[in-house]
LOVEX-491234 format. One line per field, with one value per residue (C-alpha): x, y, z; residue in three letters; residue number from 1. Coordinates in steps of 0.02 Angstrom, whole numbers. Layout:
! residues N
X X	...
Y Y	...
Z Z	...
nupa ALA	...
lumlum NUM	...
This chain:
! residues 96
X 554	366	299	127	26	-92	-257	-305	-491	-472	-378	-518	-647	-543	-526	-715	-745	-618	-700	-869	-801	-708	-869	-980	-887	-1025	-954	-969	-800	-715	-813	-739	-562	-549	-668	-575	-407	-462	-547	-387	-265	-357	-302	-119	-138	-61	-117	2	-59	-240	-209	-126	-267	-397	-305	-301	-485	-528	-508	-653	-699	-682	-504	-461	-532	-431	-273	-303	-340	-190	-297	-200	-51	-90	-21	140	52	-55	72	144	193	23	-71	31	-7	-194	-175	-69	-191	-334	-238	-193	-374	-435	-306	-344
Y 207	185	11	-6	-160	-209	-270	-415	-385	-204	-262	-386	-246	-139	-286	-314	-128	-123	-271	-186	-19	-104	-183	-30	112	188	150	-33	-36	22	-106	-241	-172	-144	-281	-418	-354	-341	-512	-589	-499	-451	-601	-553	-366	-289	-127	-21	-94	-75	108	140	57	153	312	265	219	387	473	503	355	455	504	326	256	379	332	144	147	259	399	516	486	466	597	550	521	385	310	183	1	-45	60	-18	-190	-152	-97	-248	-366	-288	-312	-492	-536	-464	-559	-728
Z 1469	1462	1431	1355	1392	1253	1322	1208	1239	1184	1029	987	1000	882	761	757	733	591	503	513	451	308	242	272	189	84	-89	-137	-224	-64	37	-74	-73	114	169	78	138	319	317	252	367	528	631	615	644	798	880	776	611	663	707	540	443	544	495	311	314	395	226	108	-3	-163	-118	-66	-227	-331	-236	-244	-430	-466	-535	-422	-309	-124	-5	84	251	170	49	170	154	228	99	-41	32	23	-158	-205	-121	-220	-383	-336	-295	-459	-561	-482
nupa UNK	UNK	UNK	UNK	UNK	UNK	UNK	UNK	UNK	UNK	UNK	UNK	UNK	UNK	UNK	UNK	UNK	UNK	UNK	UNK	UNK	UNK	UNK	UNK	UNK	UNK	UNK	UNK	UNK	UNK	UNK	UNK	UNK	UNK	UNK	UNK	UNK	UNK	UNK	UNK	UNK	UNK	UNK	UNK	UNK	UNK	UNK	UNK	UNK	UNK	UNK	UNK	UNK	UNK	UNK	UNK	UNK	UNK	UNK	UNK	UNK	UNK	UNK	UNK	UNK	UNK	UNK	UNK	UNK	UNK	UNK	UNK	UNK	UNK	UNK	UNK	UNK	UNK	UNK	UNK	UNK	UNK	UNK	UNK	UNK	UNK	UNK	UNK	UNK	UNK	UNK	UNK	UNK	UNK	UNK	UNK
lumlum 1	2	3	4	5	6	7	8	9	10	11	12	13	14	15	16	17	18	19	20	21	22	23	24	25	26	27	28	29	30	31	32	33	34	35	36	37	38	39	40	41	42	43	44	45	46	47	48	49	50	51	52	53	54	55	56	57	58	59	60	61	62	63	64	65	66	67	68	69	70	71	72	73	74	75	76	77	78	79	80	81	82	83	84	85	86	87	88	89	90	91	92	93	94	95	96
């Protein structure tokens, strides 16, 4: 069995990079959706969650916006509990 050691410094670099990318998407609406979510959740994210969110955020903003707003259904590789958490957080923030 292979054991992976997570370098906490490396994880902090990835967290900072993720915060920056979340707030600098290119479409202001996506900045707000991902930026607010990441600001609120980044401290508790482990390496696996960061990798999954990096993957989700690698898609084009127009596609992401259509998926988040429910205009079209997200593909199965994106429609994960984490993606649904981002969407639910966005809805919660807008209702409160």
